[in-house]
C-alpha positions in Angstrom: 115.9 118.4 92.7 114.3 121.4 94.3 110.9 119.8 93.7 112.2 116.6 95.4 113.4 118.8 98.4 109.9 120.3 98.7 108.3 116.8 98.5 110.5 115.2 101.2 110.1 118.2 103.4 106.3 118.0 103.0 106.7 114.3 104.0 108.4 115.3 107.2 112.1 115.6 106.4 113.7 118.3 108.5 117.3 117.5 107.8 118.9 120.7 106.6 121.8 118.9 105.0 119.5 116.8 102.8 117.2 119.7 101.9 120.1 122.2 101.2 121.8 119.7 99.0 118.7 119.2 96.9 118.1 123.0 96.7 121.7 123.9 95.8 121.8 124.7 92.1 125.6 124.4 92.1 125.5 120.7 93.0 125.8 118.1 90.3 123.0 115.6 90.7 123.9 112.5 88.8 123.4 108.8 89.2 124.9 108.0 92.6 123.7 111.2 94.3 123.9 110.3 98.0 120.5 111.9 98.7 118.8 109.8 96.0 120.6 106.7 97.2 119.6 107.4 100.8 115.9 107.8 99.7 116.1 104.5 97.8 117.6 102.7 100.7 120.9 102.0 99.0 123.0 103.4 101.9 
């Protein structure tokens, strides 16, 4: 997920909530992760 944060930041994302969520190693990133769903347009 930290790599995803770098990629979306490079693409222009400046939303700290999204970037911090992806970079937080204490988060559990499983199917249904709100950031992934947001990127895929499922929200």
